[in-house]
Structures are given as C-alpha cells and as structure tokens.
Residue frames relative to the residue before (quaternion, step in Angstrom):
aa qw qx qy qz dx dy dz
X 1.0000 0.0000 0.0000 0.0000 0.00 0.00 0.00
X 0.3951 -0.7189 0.5208 0.2365 3.56 -0.81 1.00
X 0.4055 -0.7319 0.4971 0.2297 3.54 -0.84 1.02
X 0.4275 -0.6721 0.5478 0.2560 3.55 -1.12 0.80
X 0.3773 -0.7278 0.5316 0.2131 3.56 -1.15 0.66
X 0.0805 -0.7915 0.6059 0.0053 3.56 -0.88 1.06
X 0.2016 -0.6996 0.6693 0.1484 3.51 -1.16 0.78
X 0.1040 -0.8188 0.5645 0.0014 3.56 -0.40 1.29
X 0.0772 -0.8142 0.5749 -0.0235 3.58 -0.65 1.17
X 0.2762 0.7519 -0.5480 0.2409 3.57 -0.63 1.13
X 0.3806 -0.6086 0.6071 0.3408 3.51 -1.41 -0.10
X 0.1333 -0.8212 0.5544 0.0243 3.56 -0.58 1.19
X 0.6366 -0.5441 0.3658 0.4061 3.61 -1.15 0.47
X 0.1561 -0.7408 0.6463 0.0955 3.52 -1.24 0.67
X 0.6949 -0.4274 0.3377 0.4694 3.61 -1.24 0.01
X 0.7147 0.4497 -0.2436 0.4772 3.55 1.03 -0.83
X 0.7909 0.1973 -0.0852 0.5730 3.58 0.97 -0.88
X 0.2804 0.7668 -0.5281 0.2337 3.55 0.00 1.29
X 0.6118 0.5877 -0.3249 0.4181 3.54 1.22 0.44
X 0.6403 0.5455 -0.3561 0.4070 3.61 1.14 -0.22
X 0.6655 -0.5781 0.3277 0.3400 3.51 -1.18 0.75
X 0.6636 0.5264 -0.3313 0.4157 3.58 0.84 -0.93
X 0.6822 0.4898 -0.3042 0.4497 3.59 0.80 -0.93
X 0.6854 0.4849 -0.2956 0.4557 3.57 0.90 -0.89
X 0.6337 0.5161 -0.3395 0.4657 3.59 1.00 -0.72
X 0.6624 0.5052 -0.3101 0.4581 3.57 0.92 -0.87
X 0.6171 0.5330 -0.3408 0.4680 3.60 1.05 -0.73
X 0.6848 0.4863 -0.2927 0.4570 3.58 0.90 -0.92
X 0.6123 0.5310 -0.3452 0.4732 3.59 1.09 -0.67
X 0.6599 0.5077 -0.3039 0.4630 3.57 0.90 -0.95
X 0.6665 0.5033 -0.3077 0.4559 3.59 0.92 -0.89
X 0.6271 0.5304 -0.3357 0.4612 3.58 1.05 -0.75
X 0.6547 0.5025 -0.3085 0.4730 3.58 0.95 -0.85
X 0.6505 0.5208 -0.3176 0.4524 3.58 1.00 -0.80
X 0.6145 0.5860 -0.3460 0.3991 3.58 1.05 -0.76
X 0.6074 0.5794 -0.3622 0.4051 3.60 1.08 -0.59
X 0.2970 -0.7820 0.4938 0.2376 3.59 1.14 -0.60
X 0.5486 0.6595 -0.3624 0.3645 3.57 1.27 0.22
X 0.7610 0.4018 -0.1732 0.4790 3.58 1.22 -0.36
X 0.2585 -0.6803 0.6555 0.2015 3.48 -1.40 0.40
X 0.2308 -0.8325 0.4989 0.0687 3.56 -0.68 1.15
X 0.0515 -0.6775 0.7281 0.0903 3.45 -1.35 0.64
X 0.1577 -0.8364 0.5241 0.0282 3.57 -0.70 1.09
X 0.1515 -0.7244 0.6673 0.0841 3.52 -1.07 0.93
X 0.0787 -0.8137 0.5759 -0.0019 3.58 -0.43 1.25
X 0.2209 -0.8292 0.5060 0.0875 3.55 -0.22 1.32
X 0.4701 0.6205 -0.4700 0.4162 3.59 1.25 0.28
X 0.6457 0.4892 -0.3053 0.5006 3.55 1.25 -0.43
X 0.7848 -0.3003 0.2095 0.5001 3.60 -1.24 -0.15
X 0.3703 -0.7910 0.4422 0.2040 3.56 -0.31 1.29
X 0.6333 0.5258 -0.3485 0.4483 3.60 0.97 -0.76
X 0.6592 0.4964 -0.3059 0.4748 3.58 0.92 -0.91
X 0.6655 0.5108 -0.3103 0.4471 3.58 0.94 -0.87
X 0.6418 0.5079 -0.3277 0.4720 3.60 1.03 -0.71
X 0.6218 0.5132 -0.3368 0.4864 3.60 1.05 -0.71
X 0.6346 0.5266 -0.3134 0.4708 3.56 1.00 -0.88
X 0.6241 0.5453 -0.3275 0.4537 3.58 1.01 -0.84
X 0.6774 0.4901 -0.2925 0.4641 3.58 0.86 -0.97
X 0.6746 0.5003 -0.3005 0.4520 3.59 0.88 -0.96
X 0.6611 0.5065 -0.3112 0.4579 3.59 0.88 -0.93
X 0.7048 0.4761 -0.2743 0.4488 3.53 0.87 -0.96
X 0.6356 0.5282 -0.3289 0.4570 3.58 1.13 -0.58
X 0.8342 0.2915 -0.0934 0.4588 3.55 0.81 -1.04
X 0.7196 0.3442 -0.2704 0.5390 3.60 1.21 0.07
X 0.3557 -0.7078 0.5678 0.2238 3.50 -1.20 0.58
X 0.0877 -0.7925 0.6032 0.0190 3.57 -0.84 1.03
X 0.4387 -0.6698 0.5317 0.2760 3.53 -1.22 0.60
X 0.8045 0.0880 -0.0035 0.5874 3.54 1.08 -0.82
X 0.1755 -0.6904 0.6837 0.1584 3.49 -1.36 0.51
X 0.0241 -0.7876 0.6157 -0.0013 3.60 -0.84 0.97
X 0.0750 -0.7942 0.6030 -0.0035 3.56 -0.56 1.23
X 0.0194 -0.7757 0.6307 -0.0123 3.58 -0.87 1.00
X 0.3396 0.7267 -0.5002 0.3263 3.56 -0.03 1.33
X 0.5763 -0.4806 0.4861 0.4478 3.52 -1.33 -0.01
X 0.6910 -0.5407 0.2897 0.3823 3.54 -1.18 0.55
X 0.6263 0.5496 -0.3546 0.4243 3.62 1.04 -0.65
X 0.7455 0.3966 -0.2254 0.4859 3.58 0.62 -1.11
X 0.6515 0.5333 -0.3182 0.4357 3.56 1.01 -0.75
X 0.6708 0.4845 -0.3082 0.4694 3.58 0.95 -0.82
X 0.5964 0.5468 -0.3644 0.4609 3.62 1.12 -0.57
X 0.6430 0.5115 -0.3221 0.4703 3.59 0.95 -0.85
X 0.6582 0.4994 -0.3060 0.4730 3.59 0.97 -0.84
X 0.6092 0.5566 -0.3447 0.4476 3.58 1.07 -0.73
X 0.6550 0.4959 -0.3047 0.4819 3.58 0.96 -0.88
X 0.6532 0.5193 -0.3079 0.4570 3.58 0.93 -0.91
X 0.7007 0.4813 -0.2804 0.4458 3.58 0.85 -0.93
X 0.5555 0.5915 -0.3925 0.4330 3.60 1.18 -0.41
X 0.6680 0.4828 -0.2949 0.4834 3.57 1.11 -0.70
X 0.2692 -0.8506 0.4310 0.1351 3.54 1.37 -0.30
X 0.3242 0.6818 -0.5829 0.3004 3.55 0.66 1.14
X 0.4604 -0.7345 0.4558 0.2018 3.55 -1.27 0.28
X 0.2190 0.7647 -0.5693 0.2079 3.58 0.92 0.86
X 0.5215 -0.5645 0.5102 0.3862 3.56 -1.28 0.25
X 0.1737 -0.8102 0.5575 0.0512 3.55 -0.84 1.03
X 0.0871 -0.7710 0.6308 0.0073 3.53 -0.96 1.05
X 0.0633 -0.7904 0.6091 0.0157 3.57 -0.93 0.94
X 0.1404 -0.7495 0.6442 0.0592 3.56 -0.64 1.20
X 0.1833 -0.7997 0.5653 0.0847 3.59 -0.31 1.25
X 0.2180 -0.7929 0.5600 0.1004 3.57 -0.36 1.26
X 0.7642 0.3532 -0.2647 0.4703 3.57 -0.88 0.94
X 0.7069 -0.4920 0.3478 0.3705 3.50 -1.40 -0.13
X 0.6933 -0.4854 0.2858 0.4494 3.59 0.80 1.02
X 0.7298 -0.3707 0.2957 0.4925 3.56 -0.84 -0.98
X 0.3225 0.7638 -0.5032 0.2439 3.59 1.24 0.30
X 0.8297 0.1395 -0.1438 0.5211 3.57 -0.73 1.10
X 0.6946 0.4666 -0.2610 0.4814 3.59 1.29 0.01
X 0.4204 0.7558 -0.4397 0.2421 3.60 1.23 0.04
X 0.5851 0.5416 -0.3822 0.4672 3.57 1.29 -0.10
X 0.5878 0.5452 -0.3627 0.4751 3.58 1.33 -0.11
X 0.5145 -0.6193 0.4819 0.3458 3.57 -1.26 0.37
X 0.0006 -0.7953 0.6033 -0.0594 3.56 -0.60 1.19
X 0.3073 -0.7682 0.5394 0.1564 3.57 -0.79 1.06
X 0.1439 -0.8402 0.5194 0.0595 3.55 0.35 1.28
X 0.6427 0.5388 -0.3374 0.4275 3.60 0.94 -0.81
X 0.6579 0.4968 -0.3154 0.4700 3.59 1.06 -0.64
X 0.6041 0.5271 -0.3578 0.4788 3.58 1.14 -0.53
X 0.6114 0.5817 -0.3462 0.4098 3.59 1.02 -0.78
X 0.6485 0.5439 -0.3162 0.4286 3.57 1.09 -0.70
X 0.5056 0.6594 -0.4257 0.3583 3.61 1.20 -0.38
X 0.4939 -0.6467 0.4960 0.3030 3.54 -1.16 0.65
X 0.7974 0.0190 0.0175 0.6029 3.56 1.07 -0.79
X 0.1429 -0.7676 0.6228 0.0505 3.55 -1.05 0.92
X 0.1433 -0.7966 0.5854 0.0474 3.57 -0.59 1.18
X 0.0460 -0.8070 0.5881 -0.0285 3.56 -0.77 1.07
X 0.5691 -0.6738 0.3872 0.2687 3.54 -1.25 0.46
X 0.8284 0.0920 -0.0340 0.5515 3.62 1.10 -0.34
X 0.6346 -0.5174 0.4215 0.3897 3.53 -1.33 0.33
X 0.6059 0.5647 -0.3544 0.4340 3.59 1.08 -0.69
X 0.6431 0.5003 -0.3195 0.4838 3.59 0.99 -0.80
X 0.6273 0.5405 -0.3336 0.4506 3.58 0.97 -0.83
X 0.6743 0.4928 -0.2965 0.4633 3.58 0.88 -0.90
X 0.6516 0.5188 -0.3257 0.4473 3.59 1.03 -0.72
X 0.7173 0.4227 -0.2350 0.5016 3.59 1.22 -0.50
X 0.4052 0.7809 -0.4328 0.1967 3.55 1.28 -0.15
X 0.7213 0.3963 -0.2470 0.5115 3.60 1.15 -0.53
X 0.6385 0.5329 -0.3151 0.4571 3.58 1.32 0.04
X 0.8205 0.1659 -0.0358 0.5459 3.55 0.87 -1.01
X 0.6237 -0.5367 0.4270 0.3750 3.52 -1.27 0.54
X 0.4886 -0.6955 0.4478 0.2775 3.58 -0.69 1.11
X 0.6617 0.5278 -0.3068 0.4353 3.59 1.00 -0.79
X 0.6445 0.5231 -0.3223 0.4551 3.59 1.20 -0.39
X 0.6753 0.5167 -0.2915 0.4381 3.59 1.17 -0.47
X 0.0175 -0.7936 0.6056 -0.0571 3.55 -0.88 1.05
X 0.3129 -0.7699 0.5334 0.1575 3.57 -0.97 0.87
X 0.2053 0.7058 -0.6673 0.1203 3.54 -0.98 0.99
X 0.3425 -0.8234 0.4046 0.2025 3.59 -0.06 1.29
X 0.7731 -0.1782 0.2166 0.5689 3.58 0.81 -0.96
X 0.1216 -0.7951 0.5834 0.1126 3.58 -1.19 0.24
X 0.1472 -0.7656 0.6230 0.0628 3.50 -1.30 0.56
X 0.6083 -0.5524 0.4041 0.4020 3.61 -1.13 0.47
X 0.4535 -0.6685 0.5157 0.2855 3.55 -1.17 0.58
X 0.0586 0.7723 -0.6294 0.0628 3.55 -0.86 1.06
X 0.3798 -0.6588 0.5922 0.2663 3.55 -1.19 0.63
X 0.1971 0.7846 -0.5517 0.2031 3.56 -0.24 1.28
X 0.3161 -0.7602 0.5413 0.1707 3.58 -0.72 1.08
X 0.5104 -0.6247 0.4965 0.3206 3.55 -1.14 0.68
X 0.2440 -0.7474 0.6011 0.1435 3.57 -1.04 0.81
X 0.1273 -0.7785 0.6113 0.0633 3.58 -0.53 1.16
X 0.2698 -0.7806 0.5524 0.1133 3.55 -1.23 0.52
X 0.4597 -0.6568 0.5261 0.2837 3.53 -1.27 0.44
X 0.0738 -0.8345 0.5460 0.0071 3.55 0.14 1.33
X 0.1444 -0.7855 0.5995 0.0519 3.55 -0.87 1.02
X 0.6148 -0.5462 0.4027 0.4019 3.63 -1.12 0.53
X 0.8439 0.1619 -0.1542 0.4877 3.55 -1.11 0.83
X 0.4140 0.6864 -0.4868 0.3470 3.57 1.18 0.49
X 0.4612 -0.6737 0.4891 0.3068 3.63 -0.79 0.93
X 0.3162 -0.7517 0.5546 0.1653 3.54 -1.12 0.70
X 0.3159 -0.7330 0.5762 0.1758 3.53 -1.14 0.75
X 0.1116 -0.8183 0.5638 0.0040 3.57 -0.51 1.26
X 0.1244 -0.7678 0.6184 0.1125 3.53 -1.29 0.41
X 0.1983 -0.6873 0.6865 0.1309 3.50 -1.25 0.79
X 0.0021 -0.8383 0.5387 -0.0839 3.59 -0.55 1.18
X 0.5059 0.6021 -0.4370 0.4366 3.56 0.66 1.17
X 0.7167 -0.4032 0.3116 0.4761 3.55 -1.29 -0.05
X 0.4459 -0.6418 0.5451 0.3035 3.56 -1.16 0.65
X 0.3305 0.7261 -0.4910 0.3500 3.51 0.02 1.38
X 0.4884 -0.6833 0.4410 0.3164 3.62 -0.78 0.90
X 0.6039 0.5659 -0.3615 0.4294 3.62 1.12 -0.57
X 0.6470 0.5084 -0.3183 0.4707 3.57 1.21 -0.40
X 0.5544 -0.6735 0.3573 0.3338 3.57 1.30 0.19
X 0.3498 0.7659 -0.4870 0.2318 3.59 1.22 0.22
X 0.6262 0.5411 -0.3417 0.4454 3.59 0.98 -0.79
X 0.6292 0.5298 -0.3245 0.4670 3.58 1.03 -0.81
X 0.6783 0.5052 -0.2987 0.4420 3.56 0.87 -0.98
X 0.6453 0.5105 -0.3303 0.4625 3.59 0.91 -0.84
X 0.6472 0.5292 -0.3149 0.4494 3.57 0.92 -0.92
X 0.7043 0.4730 -0.2728 0.4536 3.56 0.86 -0.97
X 0.6407 0.5103 -0.3388 0.4629 3.63 0.93 -0.77
X 0.6394 0.5120 -0.3236 0.4737 3.61 0.96 -0.82
X 0.6530 0.5233 -0.3066 0.4536 3.57 0.97 -0.90
X 0.6715 0.4998 -0.3024 0.4559 3.59 0.88 -0.92
X 0.6804 0.4851 -0.3021 0.4587 3.59 0.82 -0.91
X 0.6182 0.5284 -0.3383 0.4734 3.59 1.13 -0.64
X 0.6390 0.5332 -0.3217 0.4516 3.58 0.99 -0.84
X 0.7322 0.4154 -0.2309 0.4878 3.57 0.93 -0.90
X 0.3526 -0.7777 0.4485 0.2642 3.56 1.38 -0.15
X 0.7313 0.2106 -0.2110 0.6135 3.54 1.22 0.68
X 0.5487 -0.6063 0.4370 0.3747 3.62 -1.12 0.41
X 0.0417 -0.7761 0.6290 0.0145 3.56 -0.70 1.09
X 0.7428 0.2681 -0.1704 0.5893 3.56 1.32 -0.29
X 0.1025 -0.7570 0.6439 0.0434 3.56 -0.90 1.01
X 0.1064 -0.8293 0.5485 0.0020 3.57 -0.74 1.05
X 0.1604 -0.7412 0.6457 0.0888 3.54 -0.96 0.99
X 0.2119 -0.7780 0.5846 0.0902 3.56 -0.91 0.99
X 0.0425 0.8130 -0.5733 0.0926 3.56 -0.49 1.23
X 0.4435 0.6877 -0.4993 0.2848 3.59 -0.90 0.91
X 0.5123 -0.6477 0.4811 0.2943 3.51 -1.30 0.35
X 0.3217 -0.7355 0.5746 0.1595 3.53 -1.30 0.45
X 0.3159 -0.7480 0.5528 0.1876 3.59 -0.79 0.99
X 0.6527 -0.5906 0.3475 0.3231 3.56 -1.32 0.27
X 0.4605 0.6905 -0.4657 0.3069 3.63 1.17 -0.19
X 0.5752 -0.6285 0.3938 0.3450 3.61 -0.88 0.90
X 0.6600 0.5217 -0.3135 0.4404 3.60 0.92 -0.86
X 0.6527 0.5045 -0.3082 0.4737 3.56 1.06 -0.75
X 0.6323 0.5248 -0.3348 0.4611 3.58 0.99 -0.77
X 0.6429 0.5147 -0.3160 0.4711 3.57 1.01 -0.82
X 0.6393 0.5184 -0.3204 0.4689 3.57 1.00 -0.85
X 0.6454 0.5269 -0.3211 0.4503 3.58 0.95 -0.85
X 0.6423 0.5135 -0.3246 0.4674 3.59 0.98 -0.80
X 0.6281 0.5296 -0.3234 0.4696 3.57 1.06 -0.79
X 0.6455 0.5218 -0.3116 0.4625 3.59 0.97 -0.91
X 0.6562 0.5149 -0.3165 0.4518 3.58 0.91 -0.88
X 0.6540 0.5090 -0.3158 0.4620 3.60 0.97 -0.81
X 0.6319 0.5236 -0.3293 0.4670 3.58 1.00 -0.82
X 0.6701 0.5012 -0.2993 0.4585 3.58 0.92 -0.92
X 0.6463 0.5340 -0.3187 0.4422 3.58 1.01 -0.81
X 0.7188 0.4674 -0.2464 0.4518 3.57 1.10 -0.69
X 0.7315 0.3215 -0.2238 0.5581 3.62 1.27 0.06
X 0.4512 -0.7349 0.4414 0.2479 3.58 -0.64 1.12
X 0.7014 0.4701 -0.2655 0.4653 3.59 1.14 -0.56
X 0.6324 0.4600 -0.3409 0.5218 3.59 1.31 0.18
X 0.0567 -0.8139 0.5775 -0.0283 3.56 -0.79 1.04
X 0.2227 -0.7871 0.5655 0.1049 3.58 -0.58 1.18
X 0.1415 -0.8157 0.5593 0.0422 3.56 -0.60 1.20
X 0.2207 -0.7829 0.5454 0.2021 3.58 1.11 -0.63
X 0.7832 -0.2936 0.2404 0.4925 3.56 -0.85 -1.01
X 0.4033 0.7293 -0.4781 0.2773 3.62 1.20 0.23
X 0.7094 0.2865 -0.2234 0.6040 3.57 1.26 -0.35
X 0.2004 0.7615 -0.5905 0.1768 3.56 -0.52 1.19
X 0.5807 -0.5947 0.4251 0.3584 3.55 -1.22 0.42
X 0.1820 0.7586 -0.6022 0.1699 3.52 -0.72 1.16
X 0.8200 -0.1993 0.0762 0.5310 3.53 0.49 1.25
X 0.7821 -0.3898 0.2352 0.4255 3.54 -1.36 0.07
X 0.6050 0.5742 -0.3697 0.4094 3.62 1.05 -0.64
X 0.5976 0.5578 -0.3595 0.4500 3.59 1.12 -0.62
X 0.6741 0.4853 -0.2966 0.4712 3.58 0.99 -0.81
X 0.5997 0.5330 -0.3573 0.4782 3.59 1.12 -0.58
X 0.6289 0.5224 -0.3279 0.4734 3.58 1.08 -0.70
X 0.6421 0.5268 -0.3237 0.4532 3.58 0.99 -0.80
X 0.6052 0.5953 -0.3569 0.3898 3.60 1.07 -0.65
X 0.5372 0.6175 -0.4058 0.4067 3.60 1.24 -0.20
X 0.6483 0.5328 -0.3234 0.4373 3.59 1.16 -0.48
X 0.4484 -0.6890 0.5104 0.2526 3.54 -1.22 0.64
X 0.8173 0.0143 0.0651 0.5723 3.57 1.00 -0.83
X 0.2445 -0.7189 0.6347 0.1437 3.51 -1.12 0.84
X 0.1513 -0.7904 0.5884 0.0786 3.58 -0.85 0.94
X 0.0617 -0.7918 0.6074 -0.0209 3.53 -0.78 1.14
X 0.0051 -0.8744 0.4837 -0.0370 3.58 0.20 1.30
X 0.1822 0.8750 -0.4450 0.0559 3.57 1.30 0.34
X 0.2261 -0.7234 0.6400 0.1262 3.50 -1.25 0.79
X 0.4241 0.7760 -0.4095 0.2242 3.57 1.32 -0.25
X 0.4688 -0.7100 0.4566 0.2600 3.60 -0.79 1.07
X 0.7436 0.4148 -0.2228 0.4747 3.58 0.99 -0.82
X 0.3379 0.7570 -0.5034 0.2435 3.62 1.24 0.22
X 0.0260 0.8255 -0.5620 0.0456 3.58 -0.84 0.92
X 0.7832 -0.1344 0.1334 0.5922 3.60 0.53 -1.16
X 0.1528 -0.8574 0.4829 0.0911 3.60 0.42 1.21
X 0.4679 -0.6973 0.4761 0.2611 3.55 -0.84 1.02
X 0.6109 0.5705 -0.3653 0.4097 3.61 1.05 -0.66
X 0.6147 0.5312 -0.3536 0.4637 3.60 1.07 -0.63
X 0.6456 0.5011 -0.3164 0.4817 3.59 1.03 -0.77
X 0.5952 0.5511 -0.3612 0.4600 3.61 1.09 -0.66
X 0.6846 0.4736 -0.2829 0.4765 3.57 0.98 -0.84
X 0.5606 0.5577 -0.3875 0.4738 3.61 1.11 -0.54
X 0.6629 0.5151 -0.3044 0.4501 3.55 0.86 -1.01
X 0.7168 0.4458 -0.2494 0.4745 3.58 0.88 -0.97
X 0.3802 -0.7132 0.4969 0.3161 3.58 1.13 -0.58
X 0.4561 0.6282 -0.4808 0.4076 3.55 0.94 0.99
X 0.3683 -0.7512 0.4909 0.2430 3.64 -0.52 1.06
X 0.3274 -0.7426 0.5634 0.1547 3.52 -1.25 0.65
X 0.1915 -0.6768 0.6916 0.1642 3.50 -1.29 0.65
X 0.0008 0.8504 -0.5212 0.0718 3.55 -0.29 1.28
X 0.5012 -0.5717 0.5552 0.3371 3.48 -1.32 0.50
X 0.4484 -0.6694 0.5190 0.2854 3.56 -1.14 0.63
X 0.0579 -0.7928 0.6063 -0.0199 3.55 0.26 1.31
X 0.7466 -0.4788 0.1961 0.4181 3.63 -1.09 0.61
X 0.8010 0.2705 -0.1487 0.5130 3.61 0.91 -0.78
X 0.2378 0.8234 -0.4951 0.1429 3.61 1.22 0.39
X 0.6644 0.5522 -0.3177 0.3909 3.59 0.96 -0.87
X 0.5688 0.5844 -0.3881 0.4293 3.59 1.24 -0.22
X 0.7505 0.3410 -0.1873 0.5342 3.58 1.26 -0.42
X 0.8248 0.2723 -0.0643 0.4914 3.54 0.84 -1.06
X 0.0045 0.7706 -0.6369 -0.0217 3.53 -1.23 0.53
X 0.6570 -0.4969 0.3812 0.4197 3.57 -1.27 0.20
X 0.5563 0.6201 -0.3838 0.3983 3.58 1.22 -0.34
X 0.8139 0.2386 -0.0938 0.5214 3.58 1.00 -0.84
X 0.7900 0.2604 -0.0981 0.5463 3.60 1.23 -0.35
X 0.3543 -0.6489 0.6082 0.2889 3.51 -1.42 0.00
X 0.1507 -0.8159 0.5572 0.0332 3.58 -1.01 0.80
X 0.0289 -0.7762 0.6284 0.0427 3.55 -1.21 0.59
X 0.6184 -0.5633 0.3977 0.3770 3.55 -1.22 0.47
X 0.5061 -0.6803 0.4407 0.2945 3.56 -0.75 1.06
X 0.8421 0.1514 -0.1637 0.4911 3.56 -1.06 0.94
X 0.5890 0.5616 -0.3693 0.4487 3.61 1.24 0.25
X 0.2509 -0.8149 0.5065 0.1281 3.58 -0.09 1.30
X 0.6078 0.5473 -0.3609 0.4481 3.60 1.08 -0.64
X 0.6727 0.4793 -0.3004 0.4770 3.57 0.98 -0.80
X 0.6002 0.5413 -0.3533 0.4712 3.59 1.06 -0.70
X 0.6509 0.5100 -0.3098 0.4694 3.58 0.92 -0.89
X 0.6752 0.5057 -0.2992 0.4459 3.58 0.85 -0.99
X 0.6869 0.4826 -0.2951 0.4563 3.59 0.92 -0.85
X 0.6217 0.5236 -0.3496 0.4659 3.61 1.03 -0.65
X 0.6540 0.4910 -0.3089 0.4855 3.59 0.98 -0.81
X 0.6136 0.5493 -0.3388 0.4550 3.57 1.07 -0.76
X 0.6632 0.4908 -0.3117 0.4713 3.60 0.88 -0.91
X 0.6333 0.5297 -0.3281 0.4590 3.60 0.97 -0.82
X 0.7162 0.4508 -0.2479 0.4715 3.61 0.90 -0.94
X 0.7688 0.2756 -0.1427 0.5592 3.58 1.22 -0.43
X 0.1059 0.8582 -0.4965 0.0756 3.55 1.02 0.85
X 0.5206 0.6367 -0.4189 0.3848 3.59 1.21 -0.33
X 0.5959 0.5826 -0.3593 0.4200 3.60 1.20 -0.44
X 0.5554 0.6673 -0.3824 0.3164 3.57 1.14 -0.57
X 0.6486 0.5336 -0.3436 0.4202 3.61 0.91 -0.78
X 0.6411 0.5088 -0.3291 0.4709 3.60 0.94 -0.82
X 0.6897 0.4674 -0.2851 0.4739 3.56 0.93 -0.86
X 0.5650 0.5661 -0.3934 0.4533 3.61 1.13 -0.48
X 0.6768 0.4846 -0.2829 0.4766 3.57 0.94 -0.93
X 0.7019 0.4814 -0.2773 0.4458 3.57 0.84 -0.98
X 0.6460 0.5097 -0.3383 0.4565 3.60 0.98 -0.74
X 0.6408 0.5131 -0.3316 0.4650 3.60 1.01 -0.74
X 0.6086 0.5543 -0.3534 0.4444 3.60 1.06 -0.66
X 0.6223 0.5497 -0.3373 0.4437 3.59 1.09 -0.67
X 0.5560 0.6563 -0.3770 0.3435 3.58 1.11 -0.70
X 0.6567 0.5607 -0.3246 0.3860 3.58 0.96 -0.85
X 0.5608 0.5883 -0.3912 0.4317 3.60 1.23 -0.23
X 0.7873 0.3601 -0.1205 0.4857 3.56 1.16 -0.67
X 0.3767 0.7248 -0.5013 0.2855 3.60 1.14 0.43
X 0.6400 -0.4977 0.3993 0.4281 3.55 -1.28 0.22
X 0.5903 0.5580 -0.3660 0.4541 3.60 1.13 -0.56
X 0.6541 0.4997 -0.3085 0.4768 3.58 0.97 -0.85
X 0.6404 0.5280 -0.3228 0.4549 3.58 1.06 -0.76
X 0.6382 0.5154 -0.3308 0.4665 3.59 0.98 -0.78
X 0.6349 0.5091 -0.3286 0.4793 3.60 1.01 -0.75
X 0.6165 0.5408 -0.3286 0.4685 3.55 1.08 -0.77
X 0.6648 0.5108 -0.3040 0.4524 3.60 0.93 -0.87
X 0.5812 0.5687 -0.3746 0.4455 3.57 1.11 -0.63
X 0.6636 0.5302 -0.2965 0.4366 3.56 1.04 -0.81
X 0.7473 0.3005 -0.2086 0.5547 3.59 1.20 -0.35
X 0.6152 -0.6545 0.3104 0.3111 3.51 1.12 0.90
X 0.5587 0.5243 -0.4496 0.4591 3.57 0.99 0.84
X 0.5654 0.5468 -0.4354 0.4378 3.56 0.18 1.28
C-alpha cells in the first residue's frame, strides 16, 4: 500500500519545554498517526526557530505534493499557519485540531477565521467550544475529541482505606498561579492546622515557564513547601515517561486540579490520572462536564476556596469512596486512548 503524505504542523515538546498541554497533546496526536503506518510525514515544529520553520513551511508546500495537512495548535498560531498555506492555494485535505478553549480569552489576538473555514475538518476539545463557533464554521465540519493518551495495559490499584488515614495528594500541572496552585497550598495548610496534625500530604509536580512572574511564583511555592513537612516540591522530577510513570502515579490517593485558568478545556493531567486510575478533585472549569462526573471524580466550584476546603475534608472523611472512583476513573480512560483517536479519524476520512 502506498503511503499518503502528511504535512504535520505543531509545537512539539523540547528538552526545555515538555510540560505544557499543547505540546504534549500534539506529540500524542503525531504518535497516534505514526502508529497506523499509513503515512509519510514532513513536520513543521514551531517549538523551534519560528522564522526558519515558517520558511520551511512555505518551501515544503511550494515544492512537494501532500495528501493531507494536519495542524495541531492553539487557534492563533494554527490559523496563521493555515493562512500561509492557503496563500499558496493547493488543494490538500486540511485538518485543524484546535488545542484549548477555542478563541475564549484570545479575541484580542489576530485569528484568521476565514482560513479555518476552508479546512475540511475542525477538531475541537469540547461541546462548549463547538457552540462558540456555531455561527463561524460549518457544523458538519466540527468534531469533538477532547484529548488522547497512549494505550497501556494497566490494572487499577485499589487500597485498604481506614478511617482517619492521611491522604496522599498530587498537584500535576504547570507551576502557575492561574492553575490554582496557590489556592491549593493555602487550603491544605489551613486544613492541617485545623486538625492540628497532617491529614493531607501534597506533592507538587510541574514545569516552570520563563516569564519573570512565574519564576517568582515558583520560588514562593518552593519556600512554602520547604516550611511544611507535609508539602513536597517535586518540580519536573516526576514526569510522564511511559507506563512506569503511571505506576508511580498510582501511589497517590487523589489528584487535585484547582485551575483558575480561563482557557481550560480538556486538561491532559486529568487524562493522565484516568490512565493511572487516580480520582481527581477538580474545579468546575467551563467544560468540565465533558470529561468529569460525580461518578468518577470529586468537584468543587471554581475559584471558591471554601468549597475546595470542604470537598477535601469530605474526601478525607469518606475515603472509602476512593476505591470506587479509582475504578470508574480508569474506565473513562479508554474513551481517550490513541486507539480510540485512530477510530475517530477513520470516521472523518483520515486513515
């Protein structure tokens, strides 16, 4: 069988930047496409020198014939790539996986909506994003697939939870105040002070970007962790690197996702916990119901520290619920494997 040619455009993880959602999602999409063995790839990696990559994009598109263009980016950078491609005016089938919450919070940026309209298929992460685009793009072109993760055969690890047993929590997102980490630290300290003993132990895991404000926040987080025995700063020492990483995650009782982030849509860390079979206590970000339910997760009102505190105490007092949610959260994982994504692509004629 002759392989089809794909020009794949994305920002992919680097040694320095391997912790943000967009890069990791794009890597997983690319790996899923590679697994089919049906395609020959030319890759534009916008994590590298962007000017050089844009020149490479123009040259490749001018002098090579592709069957498909696949863009996996946030709407700003992705629509710019499509704009450049459409200027050359070839007729490949175009797929755009819009990473993130559509154009929410980005309308002050330049977005090439007309170039997105030309795509044959637009993949988005939630029903909320679809509704926000309903007057912009053809409804039949829009398809929802929130996120994907590699397929692993991994058994759920249940635990013998006893009353008044301390719980081991993990924060597994970027070290960023918009992700709600400051709120979580404040609430865990408050709860342990109220109980006059540590009932919650929290590991903080995540990468740090280069913005000065973020670096300052990270230093503050490290100092807070150093001053409390039940807080443990891991930084990037715990990261996803195959099935053994997920086995390591299974040691935790609860993943806490306290995000305040405006563009939150389909967080990869929640899918990581589905895979590991670790239940999540999540803020009710706008599209949370597309991924999470009371059947598999615990939920609190976004930006409400009192509710976060109440729900953490509830989980501690009702730890027997954790095993059922460990099983149910892992069951959700199978909706989002790379195998499920490949089946999804068959339905939109990319296979």
